[in-house]
C-alpha positions as CSV (number, residue, x, y, z in Angstrom):
1,M,142.2,100.6,4.8
2,K,144.5,100.3,7.9
3,F,142.3,103.1,9.5
4,F,139.1,101.2,9.0
5,F,140.7,97.9,10.2
6,S,142.0,99.6,13.3
7,L,138.6,101.1,13.9
8,F,137.0,97.7,13.5
9,V,139.4,96.1,16.0
10,F,138.8,99.0,18.5
11,W,135.1,98.7,18.4
12,S,135.3,94.9,18.5
13,I,137.4,95.0,21.7
14,A,135.2,97.8,23.2
15,F,132.0,95.9,22.6
16,G,133.6,92.6,23.6
17,L,134.6,94.0,27.0
18,S,131.3,95.5,27.4
19,D,129.5,92.2,26.7
20,A,131.9,90.5,29.1
21,R,131.0,92.9,31.9
22,G,127.4,92.7,31.0
23,E,127.4,88.9,31.4
24,S,127.9,89.3,35.2
25,T,124.7,88.4,37.0
26,N,123.7,90.6,39.9
27,I,121.9,89.1,42.8
28,L,120.7,91.2,45.7
29,F,119.9,89.6,49.0
30,L,117.6,91.6,51.3
31,A,118.0,90.2,54.9
32,G,115.5,90.8,57.7
33,E,116.2,91.9,61.3
34,R,116.9,89.4,64.1
35,S,113.9,87.5,65.7
36,H,113.3,84.4,67.7
37,K,116.5,83.3,69.3
38,S,120.1,82.7,68.3
39,G,120.4,80.0,65.6
40,E,116.8,80.6,64.4
41,H,115.8,83.1,61.7
42,E,119.4,84.1,61.2
43,F,118.5,86.0,58.1
44,N,121.8,88.0,57.7
45,A,124.1,85.1,58.5
46,G,122.2,82.9,56.0
47,C,122.3,85.5,53.3
48,Q,126.0,86.2,54.0
49,L,127.0,82.5,53.6
50,L,124.9,82.0,50.5
51,A,126.3,85.2,48.9
52,K,129.8,84.1,49.7
53,A,129.2,80.8,48.0
54,L,128.0,82.5,44.9
55,N,130.8,85.1,44.8
56,E,133.8,83.0,45.7
57,Q,133.0,79.3,45.3
58,S,130.5,78.7,42.5
59,G,132.8,79.5,39.7
60,L,130.0,81.5,38.1
61,D,130.2,85.1,36.9
62,I,127.9,86.3,39.7
63,H,128.1,89.4,41.9
64,A,125.9,88.9,45.0
65,T,125.3,91.6,47.5
66,V,123.7,91.6,51.0
67,I,121.8,94.5,52.3
68,N,119.9,94.5,55.7
69,G,116.4,95.6,55.2
70,W,114.9,97.5,52.3
71,P,117.7,99.8,50.8
72,D,117.5,103.5,51.4
73,D,119.1,104.1,48.0
74,E,116.9,102.3,45.5
75,S,119.5,102.8,42.8
76,V,121.0,99.4,43.9
77,F,118.2,97.9,41.9
78,G,119.4,99.4,38.7
79,D,121.1,96.4,37.2
80,V,119.8,93.6,39.5
81,D,118.8,90.3,37.9
82,A,117.3,88.7,41.0
83,I,116.2,89.7,44.5
84,I,116.3,87.2,47.4
85,I,114.3,88.1,50.5
86,Y,114.8,86.2,53.7
87,S,113.0,87.9,56.5
88,D,110.1,87.8,59.0
89,G,106.9,88.1,57.0
90,T,106.7,91.3,54.9
91,K,108.9,93.4,57.2
92,V,111.3,94.0,54.4
93,I,109.2,94.0,51.2
94,S,106.5,96.2,52.8
95,H,108.8,99.2,52.4
96,G,108.8,98.8,48.7
97,W,105.8,97.0,47.3
98,E,105.4,99.2,44.2
99,K,109.1,99.3,43.4
100,A,109.2,95.5,43.6
101,D,106.2,95.2,41.4
102,Q,107.8,97.4,38.9
103,L,111.0,95.3,38.9
104,A,109.0,92.1,38.5
105,K,107.2,93.5,35.5
106,T,110.6,94.2,33.9
107,G,111.7,90.6,34.3
108,V,113.7,90.7,37.6
109,G,113.6,87.3,39.4
110,F,112.2,87.1,42.9
111,M,112.8,84.5,45.6
112,F,111.3,84.5,49.1
113,M,112.6,82.2,51.8
114,H,111.0,80.8,54.9
115,Y,108.7,83.3,56.9
116,A,109.1,85.8,54.0
117,V,106.6,83.7,52.0
118,H,103.9,84.8,54.5
119,P,102.0,88.0,53.4
120,S,98.5,89.0,54.2
121,P,95.9,87.3,52.0
122,E,95.4,90.6,50.1
123,E,99.2,91.0,49.5
124,G,99.4,87.4,48.5
125,E,96.8,87.9,45.8
126,R,98.1,91.2,44.5
127,Y,101.8,90.6,44.6
128,F,103.1,87.1,45.6
129,R,101.1,84.9,43.3
130,P,101.9,87.0,40.2
131,W,105.5,87.2,41.3
132,I,106.2,83.7,42.6
133,G,103.1,81.6,42.1
134,A,102.0,81.0,45.7
135,A,102.1,82.3,49.2
136,M,101.5,81.1,52.7
137,E,98.1,82.1,54.2
138,T,97.0,82.0,57.8
139,G,94.0,79.7,58.2
140,W,95.0,77.7,55.2
141,S,98.7,76.9,55.5
142,V,100.5,75.3,58.5
143,N,104.0,75.6,60.0
144,P,105.0,72.3,61.8
145,H,108.6,71.4,62.6
146,W,109.3,68.1,61.0
147,V,111.9,65.8,59.5
148,A,111.5,65.9,55.7
149,D,113.2,63.9,52.9
150,L,113.4,66.5,50.2
151,R,112.9,65.4,46.7
152,A,114.1,67.9,44.0
153,L,112.1,67.9,40.8
154,P,113.8,65.5,38.4
155,E,114.9,66.9,35.0
156,H,114.8,70.4,36.3
157,P,117.9,72.5,36.9
158,I,117.0,72.7,40.5
159,S,118.0,69.0,40.9
160,N,121.3,69.4,39.2
161,G,123.9,67.7,41.4
162,I,121.3,66.2,43.7
163,T,121.4,62.4,43.4
164,D,119.3,61.4,46.4
165,L,116.7,62.6,48.9
166,V,117.9,65.4,51.2
167,R,117.0,64.9,54.8
168,A,116.5,68.0,57.0
169,Y,114.6,69.0,60.2
170,D,113.1,72.3,59.8
171,E,109.9,74.4,60.1
172,F,108.7,73.4,56.7
173,Y,105.4,75.2,56.1
174,Y,103.0,73.4,53.7
175,N,99.6,73.7,52.0
176,M,100.4,77.1,50.3
177,R,97.8,79.2,48.5
178,F,98.7,78.7,44.8
179,Q,97.7,80.8,41.8
180,K,94.5,79.9,39.9
181,D,96.6,78.3,37.0
182,R,98.1,75.7,39.3
183,G,99.6,73.8,36.4
184,Q,102.0,76.7,35.7
185,V,103.6,76.4,39.1
186,L,106.5,73.9,39.3
187,D,106.8,71.7,42.4
188,L,110.5,72.1,42.7
189,V,110.9,70.4,46.1
190,T,108.5,68.1,47.7
191,A,108.2,65.9,50.8
192,V,105.6,63.8,52.7
193,P,104.9,64.6,56.3
194,T,104.0,61.5,58.4
195,P,103.0,61.3,62.0
196,D,106.4,60.0,63.1
197,R,108.2,62.8,61.3
198,L,106.1,65.6,62.8
199,K,108.0,66.8,65.9
200,R,106.3,70.1,66.8
201,V,102.9,71.3,65.8
202,I,102.5,75.0,66.7
203,N,100.4,78.2,66.4
204,L,99.2,78.0,62.8
205,W,98.1,74.3,62.8
206,N,94.6,73.6,61.3
207,Q,92.5,71.0,59.7
208,H,94.3,71.5,56.3
209,G,97.6,70.5,58.1
210,V,95.9,67.3,59.4
211,D,94.4,66.5,56.0
212,G,97.9,66.9,54.4
213,I,99.6,64.2,56.5
214,G,100.7,61.4,54.4
215,K,100.4,63.4,51.2
216,T,103.1,64.9,49.0
217,Q,103.6,68.6,50.0
218,T,105.3,71.3,48.0
219,L,108.1,73.0,50.1
220,M,109.7,74.9,47.1
221,W,107.9,76.1,44.0
222,G,108.7,78.2,41.0
223,I,107.2,79.8,37.9
224,D,108.3,81.2,34.7
225,R,106.4,84.6,34.5
226,K,105.0,86.1,31.3
227,D,107.2,89.2,31.9
228,G,110.3,87.0,31.3
229,G,111.3,86.7,35.0
230,R,111.1,83.8,37.3
231,G,109.8,83.4,40.8
232,V,110.6,80.9,43.6
233,G,109.3,80.4,47.1
234,F,110.9,78.2,49.7
235,T,109.4,77.3,53.1
236,G,112.5,76.0,54.8
237,G,115.2,78.1,56.5
238,H,114.1,78.4,60.2
239,Y,117.2,76.7,61.6
240,H,120.5,78.2,60.6
241,R,122.3,74.9,61.0
242,N,120.7,73.4,58.0
243,W,122.9,75.5,55.7
244,A,125.6,73.1,56.6
245,I,123.8,70.2,55.0
246,N,125.6,70.2,51.6
247,D,122.6,69.2,49.4
248,F,120.2,71.4,51.3
249,R,122.4,74.3,50.5
250,K,122.9,73.2,46.9
251,I,119.2,73.0,46.2
252,V,118.8,76.6,47.4
253,L,121.9,77.8,45.5
254,N,120.5,76.1,42.4
255,A,117.2,77.9,42.9
256,I,118.9,81.3,43.3
257,V,120.9,80.8,40.1
258,W,117.7,79.6,38.3
259,V,115.6,82.5,39.4
260,A,118.4,84.8,38.3
261,G,117.9,83.5,34.7
262,I,121.2,81.8,34.2
263,D,122.1,78.2,33.5
264,V,122.6,76.0,36.5
265,P,125.8,73.9,36.2
266,K,125.1,70.1,35.5
267,S,126.7,69.2,38.8
268,G,124.8,72.0,40.6
269,V,126.1,75.2,42.1
270,A,129.4,74.5,43.8
271,S,130.1,75.5,47.3
272,E,132.5,74.5,50.0
273,A,131.4,72.4,53.0
274,L,130.7,74.6,56.0
275,T,132.8,74.3,59.1
276,E,131.3,75.2,62.6
277,E,133.3,78.4,62.4
278,D,131.5,79.3,59.1
279,L,128.1,78.4,60.6
280,N,128.7,80.7,63.7
281,A,129.9,83.7,61.6
282,N,127.8,86.8,61.3
283,L,125.1,85.7,63.8
284,D,122.8,88.2,65.2
285,K,123.9,89.6,68.5
286,Y,121.8,89.2,71.7
287,S,122.1,90.4,75.2
288,T,123.8,87.2,76.3
289,E,126.5,85.3,74.4
290,N,125.2,83.2,71.5
291,P,125.3,79.4,72.2
292,W,127.7,77.7,69.8
293,I,125.9,76.1,66.8
294,P,127.2,72.6,66.1
295,L,127.0,70.9,62.7
296,P,123.7,69.2,62.3
297,N,123.2,65.5,62.7
298,V,119.8,64.9,61.1
299,E,119.5,61.4,62.4
300,E,119.4,62.7,66.0
301,F,116.3,64.7,65.1
302,M,114.7,61.5,63.8
303,N,114.9,60.3,67.4
304,L,113.0,63.3,68.8
305,P,109.5,62.2,70.1
306,A,106.6,62.7,67.7
307,A,104.2,65.5,68.3
308,T,101.2,64.4,70.5
309,N,98.8,67.3,69.5
310,V,98.4,66.5,65.8
311,S,94.7,65.8,65.7
312,M,92.6,69.0,65.9
313,E,91.0,67.6,69.1
314,D,94.3,67.1,70.7
315,Y,95.7,70.4,69.4
316,E,92.8,72.4,70.6
317,E,92.9,70.8,74.0
318,A,96.7,71.6,74.3
319,E,96.1,75.2,73.2
320,A,93.3,75.6,75.8
321,A,95.6,74.3,78.5
322,K,98.4,76.7,77.5
323,K,96.0,79.7,77.7
324,K,94.8,78.5,81.1
325,Q,98.3,78.2,82.3
326,L,99.2,81.7,80.9
327,V,96.2,83.3,82.7
328,K,97.3,81.6,85.9
329,K,100.9,83.0,85.6
330,R,99.6,86.5,85.0
331,K,97.4,86.4,88.0
332,A,100.3,85.1,90.1
333,A,102.6,87.9,88.7
334,K,100.0,90.6,89.8
335,G,100.1,89.2,93.3
């Protein structure tokens, strides 16, 4: 009898330890290469500070890892629960379309941030809408820089710990191309672009952007997939400084935890306020010394002048003037 009791205790402990280890949630960040200029598209630095918050500050049983680019050794995907991709377009995911599709079909969560939500129309239809419910599309979506008052979806875990609107100045894309069953896509974070809030209207502007002014736009969305996994897209993340906005960071951390399939704490995912030293850590290196990134003061951005090329007539006139000036410069350079 003692033998069977001892055996029972042994296996109970063994399975208990196994279950405890199995409860750890594995989140893999795939960061893109540097682009733009210092302080913008800081994919590695952004992933590093989000991973640090999850690993060291959240109080959750999470193991978050950051890899630059698509991993050479795909065994890292073996026990992953969620993959977060933060990069220029499809420069990371294009190295592993089929592997990513296999992972999604087994229930692995996927989240794409900022420019990473922008595949080709064909890739959007084949992969992104099945994985995350929507994608950015040239000729349909737009990419203005504007001051948004972010509203997290009430009664959804994404809004846990968020008690008010969250103001941020970013390149918030809008007018995504959603899946056909639009009702299955959750509008996790929304905001309304207005003429006074639009500060820069740039290369992808179109009539859909004009028509969307004054209307609620979805800046973060999510789906519960039939394979059991979840998907999220977020259009913000151009300016690295915004990670220092506590509730901006909390919304994204909440989304990461949700897409990984675990419960978001009632007060949201905890993280420590960032210092300027935190914000300036792990930045991409350039040929000249990086300018110091100060903590953001969003109200200063409210005082920036509004864009003057919002109507399509004004936009096209401004673009034509730019092209004319560029031709003039090229001719002058040739002598």
